[in-house]
OpenMM code with the backbone's topology and positions (N, CA, C; nanometers):
from openmm import Vec3, app, unit

residues = "MET SER LYS THR PRO ASN GLU GLU GLU PHE TYR THR ASN LEU LYS SER GLN LEU GLU ASP MET ASN VAL PHE PRO ALA LEU TYR LEU TYR LYS PHE ILE VAL PRO THR LYS ASP ASN ASP ASP LYS VAL LYS GLU VAL SER ASN LYS PHE ASP ASN LEU GLY ALA ALA ILE LYS THR ARG LYS SER LYS ASN GLY LYS TYR THR SER LEU SER ILE GLU VAL LYS MET LYS SER ALA ASP ALA ILE ILE ASN LYS TYR LYS GLU LEU THR GLY ILE GLU GLY ILE ILE SER LEU".split()
positions = [
    Vec3(1.7859, -1.5796, 0.0093),
    Vec3(1.6823, -1.5876, 0.1096),
    Vec3(1.5466, -1.5748, 0.0405),
    Vec3(1.4656, -1.6761, 0.0517),
    Vec3(1.3350, -1.6714, -0.0118),
    Vec3(1.2312, -1.6192, 0.0866),
    Vec3(1.1328, -1.5538, 0.0326),
    Vec3(1.0276, -1.4974, 0.1155),
    Vec3(0.9187, -1.6013, 0.1362),
    Vec3(0.8639, -1.6030, 0.2553),
    Vec3(0.7497, -1.6883, 0.2818),
    Vec3(0.6250, -1.6167, 0.2317),
    Vec3(0.5173, -1.6915, 0.2023),
    Vec3(0.3939, -1.6248, 0.1589),
    Vec3(0.3442, -1.5223, 0.2604),
    Vec3(0.3582, -1.5517, 0.3903),
    Vec3(0.3145, -1.4562, 0.4935),
    Vec3(0.3963, -1.3284, 0.4885),
    Vec3(0.5253, -1.3410, 0.4641),
    Vec3(0.6130, -1.2245, 0.4566),
    Vec3(0.5762, -1.1376, 0.3365),
    Vec3(0.5533, -1.2003, 0.2223),
    Vec3(0.5134, -1.1246, 0.1028),
    Vec3(0.3802, -1.0545, 0.1259),
    Vec3(0.2860, -1.1246, 0.1877),
    Vec3(0.1549, -1.0672, 0.2161),
    Vec3(0.1675, -0.9501, 0.3133),
    Vec3(0.2526, -0.9655, 0.4152),
    Vec3(0.2752, -0.8587, 0.5122),
    Vec3(0.3252, -0.7328, 0.4422),
    Vec3(0.4272, -0.7468, 0.3561),
    Vec3(0.4840, -0.6301, 0.2887),
    Vec3(0.3860, -0.5695, 0.1878),
    Vec3(0.3051, -0.6515, 0.1244),
    Vec3(0.2031, -0.6009, 0.0325),
    Vec3(0.1008, -0.5171, 0.1087),
    Vec3(0.0570, -0.5685, 0.2237),
    Vec3(-0.0401, -0.4947, 0.3061),
    Vec3(0.0208, -0.3665, 0.3619),
    Vec3(0.1458, -0.3749, 0.4054),
    Vec3(0.2143, -0.2567, 0.4581),
    Vec3(0.2254, -0.1485, 0.3508),
    Vec3(0.2625, -0.1879, 0.2305),
    Vec3(0.2751, -0.0908, 0.1208),
    Vec3(0.1420, -0.0217, 0.0950),
    Vec3(0.0362, -0.0984, 0.0927),
    Vec3(-0.0968, -0.0418, 0.0700),
    Vec3(-0.1336, 0.0579, 0.1797),
    Vec3(-0.1079, 0.0217, 0.3055),
    Vec3(-0.1382, 0.1105, 0.4172),
    Vec3(-0.0544, 0.2379, 0.4116),
    Vec3(0.0731, 0.2232, 0.3806),
    Vec3(0.1613, 0.3401, 0.3733),
    Vec3(0.1159, 0.4363, 0.2639),
    Vec3(0.0776, 0.3815, 0.1489),
    Vec3(0.0340, 0.4664, 0.0376),
    Vec3(-0.0994, 0.5334, 0.0677),
    Vec3(-0.1856, 0.4664, 0.1438),
    Vec3(-0.3149, 0.5247, 0.1793),
    Vec3(-0.3011, 0.6369, 0.2827),
    Vec3(-0.2001, 0.6257, 0.3700),
    Vec3(-0.1886, 0.7179, 0.4824),
    Vec3(-0.0889, 0.8316, 0.4612),
    Vec3(-0.0102, 0.8270, 0.3540),
    Vec3(0.0959, 0.9257, 0.3357),
    Vec3(0.0971, 0.9832, 0.1951),
    Vec3(0.1503, 1.1041, 0.1850),
    Vec3(0.1830, 1.1653, 0.0568),
    Vec3(0.3352, 1.1737, 0.0555),
    Vec3(0.3962, 1.1063, -0.0381),
    Vec3(0.5430, 1.0990, -0.0407),
    Vec3(0.6037, 1.2092, -0.1241),
    Vec3(0.7237, 1.2557, -0.0826),
    Vec3(0.8043, 1.2108, 0.0312),
    Vec3(0.7373, 1.2476, 0.1635),
    Vec3(0.7621, 1.1627, 0.2651),
    Vec3(0.6990, 1.1827, 0.3952),
    Vec3(0.7929, 1.1404, 0.5074),
    Vec3(0.7734, 1.2030, 0.6246),
    Vec3(0.8478, 1.1602, 0.7422),
    Vec3(0.7916, 1.0267, 0.7878),
    Vec3(0.8808, 0.9349, 0.8236),
    Vec3(0.8393, 0.8038, 0.8713),
    Vec3(0.9163, 0.7727, 0.9983),
    Vec3(0.8489, 0.7139, 1.0961),
    Vec3(0.9116, 0.6790, 1.2229),
    Vec3(0.9299, 0.5277, 1.2305),
    Vec3(1.0551, 0.4857, 1.2256),
    Vec3(1.0900, 0.3452, 1.2457),
    Vec3(1.1127, 0.3250, 1.3946),
    Vec3(1.0732, 0.2079, 1.4454),
    Vec3(1.1019, 0.1728, 1.5846),
    Vec3(1.1573, 0.0315, 1.5868),
    Vec3(1.2693, 0.0178, 1.6570),
    Vec3(1.3364, -0.1106, 1.6678),
    Vec3(1.3806, -0.1342, 1.8108),
    Vec3(1.4003, -0.2608, 1.8440),
    Vec3(1.4589, -0.3004, 1.9715),
    Vec3(1.5755, -0.3925, 1.9399),
    Vec3(1.6885, -0.3688, 2.0075),
    Vec3(1.8065, -0.4554, 1.9928),
    Vec3(1.8537, -0.4969, 2.1315),
    Vec3(1.9164, -0.6149, 2.1416),
    Vec3(1.9695, -0.6575, 2.2720),
    Vec3(2.0777, -0.5615, 2.3201),
    Vec3(2.0740, -0.5256, 2.4469),
    Vec3(2.1719, -0.4331, 2.5032),
    Vec3(2.3091, -0.4983, 2.5145),
    Vec3(2.3119, -0.6298, 2.5289),
    Vec3(2.4382, -0.7027, 2.5421),
    Vec3(2.5377, -0.6591, 2.4351),
    Vec3(2.4907, -0.6443, 2.3143),
    Vec3(2.5744, -0.5986, 2.2032),
    Vec3(2.5349, -0.4570, 2.1643),
    Vec3(2.4896, -0.3797, 2.2603),
    Vec3(2.4291, -0.2493, 2.2361),
    Vec3(2.5067, -0.1616, 2.1397),
    Vec3(2.6321, -0.1339, 2.1708),
    Vec3(2.7059, -0.0404, 2.0875),
    Vec3(2.7151, -0.0884, 1.9441),
    Vec3(2.7454, -0.2156, 1.9255),
    Vec3(2.7574, -0.2697, 1.7903),
    Vec3(2.6241, -0.2674, 1.7168),
    Vec3(2.5177, -0.3102, 1.7837),
    Vec3(2.3859, -0.3171, 1.7192),
    Vec3(2.3307, -0.1782, 1.6901),
    Vec3(2.3457, -0.0878, 1.7855),
    Vec3(2.2968, 0.0491, 1.7640),
    Vec3(2.3719, 0.1128, 1.6477),
    Vec3(2.5029, 0.0951, 1.6432),
    Vec3(2.5829, 0.1489, 1.5319),
    Vec3(2.5417, 0.0854, 1.3998),
    Vec3(2.5194, -0.0458, 1.4024),
    Vec3(2.4818, -0.1161, 1.2802),
    Vec3(2.3495, -0.0638, 1.2251),
    Vec3(2.2518, -0.0448, 1.3132),
    Vec3(2.1225, 0.0101, 1.2701),
    Vec3(2.1405, 0.1546, 1.2235),
    Vec3(2.2119, 0.2353, 1.3008),
    Vec3(2.2335, 0.3761, 1.2660),
    Vec3(2.3026, 0.3905, 1.1309),
    Vec3(2.3991, 0.3041, 1.1045),
    Vec3(2.4718, 0.3100, 0.9777),
    Vec3(2.3817, 0.2872, 0.8572),
    Vec3(2.2748, 0.2134, 0.8762),
    Vec3(2.1810, 0.1880, 0.7656),
    Vec3(2.1041, 0.3143, 0.7271),
    Vec3(2.1090, 0.4152, 0.8129),
    Vec3(2.0385, 0.5407, 0.7869),
    Vec3(2.1348, 0.6559, 0.7587),
    Vec3(2.2639, 0.6238, 0.7389),
    Vec3(2.3626, 0.7264, 0.7056),
    Vec3(2.3206, 0.8024, 0.5804),
    Vec3(2.3478, 0.9297, 0.5794),
    Vec3(2.3221, 1.0173, 0.4650),
    Vec3(2.1740, 1.0323, 0.4305),
    Vec3(2.0850, 0.9973, 0.5233),
    Vec3(1.9419, 1.0161, 0.4993),
    Vec3(1.8845, 1.1284, 0.5854),
    Vec3(1.9672, 1.1883, 0.6695),
    Vec3(1.9208, 1.2968, 0.7561),
    Vec3(1.8292, 1.2485, 0.8669),
    Vec3(1.8494, 1.1276, 0.9138),
    Vec3(1.7631, 1.0678, 1.0159),
    Vec3(1.7920, 1.1234, 1.1541),
    Vec3(1.6860, 1.1406, 1.2319),
    Vec3(1.6975, 1.1757, 1.3737),
    Vec3(1.6815, 1.0460, 1.4519),
    Vec3(1.7869, 1.0067, 1.5252),
    Vec3(1.7875, 0.8781, 1.5940),
    Vec3(1.7926, 0.9003, 1.7446),
    Vec3(1.6968, 0.8381, 1.8152),
    Vec3(1.6928, 0.8444, 1.9609),
    Vec3(1.7029, 0.7022, 2.0145),
    Vec3(1.7803, 0.6845, 2.1213),
    Vec3(1.7928, 0.5533, 2.1834),
    Vec3(1.7519, 0.5618, 2.3295),
    Vec3(1.7053, 0.4473, 2.3808),
    Vec3(1.6666, 0.4403, 2.5216),
    Vec3(1.6776, 0.2959, 2.5687),
    Vec3(1.7426, 0.2768, 2.6828),
    Vec3(1.7550, 0.1421, 2.7388),
    Vec3(1.6277, 0.1057, 2.8142),
    Vec3(1.5961, -0.0245, 2.8119),
    Vec3(1.4789, -0.0734, 2.8847),
    Vec3(1.5032, -0.0634, 3.0349),
    Vec3(1.3958, -0.0748, 3.1098),
    Vec3(1.4028, -0.0621, 3.2550),
    Vec3(1.5009, -0.1625, 3.3158),
    Vec3(1.4994, -0.2869, 3.2652),
    Vec3(1.5885, -0.3891, 3.3201),
    Vec3(1.7253, -0.3921, 3.2507),
    Vec3(1.7434, -0.3082, 3.1488),
    Vec3(1.8723, -0.2963, 3.0818),
    Vec3(1.9038, -0.4032, 2.9797),
    Vec3(1.8093, -0.4938, 2.9528),
    Vec3(1.8352, -0.6016, 2.8569),
    Vec3(1.8284, -0.5555, 2.7112),
    Vec3(1.7485, -0.4536, 2.6857),
    Vec3(1.7256, -0.4086, 2.5481),
    Vec3(1.7443, -0.2580, 2.5347),
    Vec3(1.7740, -0.2166, 2.4120),
    Vec3(1.7800, -0.0751, 2.3775),
    Vec3(1.6816, -0.0507, 2.2646),
    Vec3(1.5964, 0.0499, 2.2811),
    Vec3(1.5020, 0.0843, 2.1740),
    Vec3(1.5609, 0.1982, 2.0913),
    Vec3(1.5324, 0.1933, 1.9623),
    Vec3(1.5745, 0.2990, 1.8715),
    Vec3(1.4513, 0.3543, 1.8019),
    Vec3(1.4358, 0.4849, 1.8043),
    Vec3(1.3314, 0.5548, 1.7289),
    Vec3(1.4038, 0.6370, 1.6234),
    Vec3(1.3691, 0.6112, 1.4983),
    Vec3(1.4400, 0.6755, 1.3885),
    Vec3(1.3380, 0.7451, 1.2991),
    Vec3(1.3450, 0.8779, 1.2967),
    Vec3(1.2548, 0.9556, 1.2120),
    Vec3(1.3335, 1.0046, 1.0914),
    Vec3(1.2816, 0.9736, 0.9737),
    Vec3(1.3540, 1.0056, 0.8511),
    Vec3(1.2546, 1.0309, 0.7380),
    Vec3(1.2916, 1.1219, 0.6487),
    Vec3(1.2074, 1.1497, 0.5325),
    Vec3(1.2343, 1.0416, 0.4273),
    Vec3(1.1285, 0.9714, 0.3866),
    Vec3(1.1410, 0.8642, 0.2884),
    Vec3(1.0671, 0.9034, 0.1611),
    Vec3(1.1217, 0.8572, 0.0488),
    Vec3(1.0693, 0.8973, -0.0819),
    Vec3(0.9436, 0.8228, -0.1231),
    Vec3(0.9272, 0.6993, -0.0738),
    Vec3(0.8130, 0.6184, -0.1177),
    Vec3(0.7868, 0.5048, -0.0203),
    Vec3(0.6717, 0.4408, -0.0359),
    Vec3(0.6404, 0.3225, 0.0449),
    Vec3(0.7417, 0.2125, 0.0172),
    Vec3(0.7831, 0.1992, -0.1074),
    Vec3(0.8831, 0.0974, -0.1427),
    Vec3(1.0155, 0.1232, -0.0716),
    Vec3(1.0542, 0.2495, -0.0577),
    Vec3(1.1790, 0.2837, 0.0116),
    Vec3(1.1700, 0.2452, 0.1588),
    Vec3(1.0548, 0.2653, 0.2205),
    Vec3(1.0343, 0.2280, 0.3605),
    Vec3(1.0462, 0.0770, 0.3764),
    Vec3(0.9800, 0.0045, 0.2903),
    Vec3(0.9817, -0.1417, 0.2960),
    Vec3(1.1214, -0.1957, 0.2687),
    Vec3(1.1908, -0.1385, 0.1719),
    Vec3(1.3277, -0.1835, 0.1421),
    Vec3(1.4195, -0.1650, 0.2622),
    Vec3(1.3992, -0.0571, 0.3374),
    Vec3(1.4814, -0.0331, 0.4564),
    Vec3(1.4517, -0.1394, 0.5622),
    Vec3(1.3234, -0.1733, 0.5822),
    Vec3(1.2891, -0.2805, 0.6753),
    Vec3(1.3573, -0.4115, 0.6343),
    Vec3(1.3514, -0.4435, 0.5066),
    Vec3(1.4126, -0.5675, 0.4569),
    Vec3(1.5638, -0.5663, 0.4778),
    Vec3(1.6247, -0.4512, 0.4562),
    Vec3(1.7689, -0.4361, 0.4753),
    Vec3(1.8080, -0.4621, 0.6209),
    Vec3(1.7237, -0.4196, 0.7131),
    Vec3(1.7546, -0.4317, 0.8544),
    Vec3(1.7235, -0.5703, 0.9116),
    Vec3(1.6475, -0.6526, 0.8421),
    Vec3(1.6169, -0.7856, 0.8922),
    Vec3(1.7406, -0.8729, 0.9045),
    Vec3(1.8473, -0.8365, 0.8376),
    Vec3(1.9713, -0.9123, 0.8456),
    Vec3(2.0503, -0.8890, 0.9735),
    Vec3(2.0097, -0.7936, 1.0551),
    Vec3(2.0795, -0.7646, 1.1803),
    Vec3(2.0276, -0.8615, 1.2873),
    Vec3(2.1199, -0.9383, 1.3417),
    Vec3(2.0837, -1.0407, 1.4396),
    Vec3(2.0229, -0.9795, 1.5656),
    Vec3(1.9090, -1.0331, 1.6073),
    Vec3(1.8450, -0.9912, 1.7316),
    Vec3(1.7558, -0.8693, 1.7210),
    Vec3(1.7488, -0.8055, 1.6048),
    Vec3(1.6662, -0.6848, 1.5905),
    Vec3(1.5181, -0.7224, 1.5875),
    Vec3(1.4381, -0.6386, 1.6524),
    Vec3(1.2927, -0.6553, 1.6515),
    Vec3(1.2338, -0.5264, 1.5973),
    Vec3(1.1532, -0.5379, 1.4928),
    Vec3(1.0855, -0.4205, 1.4352),
    Vec3(0.9495, -0.4056, 1.5012),
    Vec3(0.9163, -0.2831, 1.5364),
    Vec3(0.7858, -0.2566, 1.5970),
    Vec3(0.6960, -0.1831, 1.5021),
] * unit.nanometer
topology = app.Topology()
chain = topology.addChain("A")
for resn in residues:
    res = topology.addResidue(resn, chain)
    for name in ("N", "CA", "C"):
        topology.addAtom(name, app.Element.getBySymbol(name[0]), res)
């Protein structure tokens, strides 16, 4: 999978912002939305990506029940670790990163 120039620029800017705003290791809050149709599978798939990291994971279904939001707070070692986790999760079908 090749990166588009916009994707590379996005991650470069994100890394810069993360390094400016945090002293690592730092707590980071990931927010995602997954389709509820496959809720159990998608929520488990996202949760499994944070196994053994001591993450606190909260889920909530949308008002109309179509989507489930996940808030994941976890201590990350570096801006690169945060970005790598985002990249790892892009392979999950239907996931939206906020």
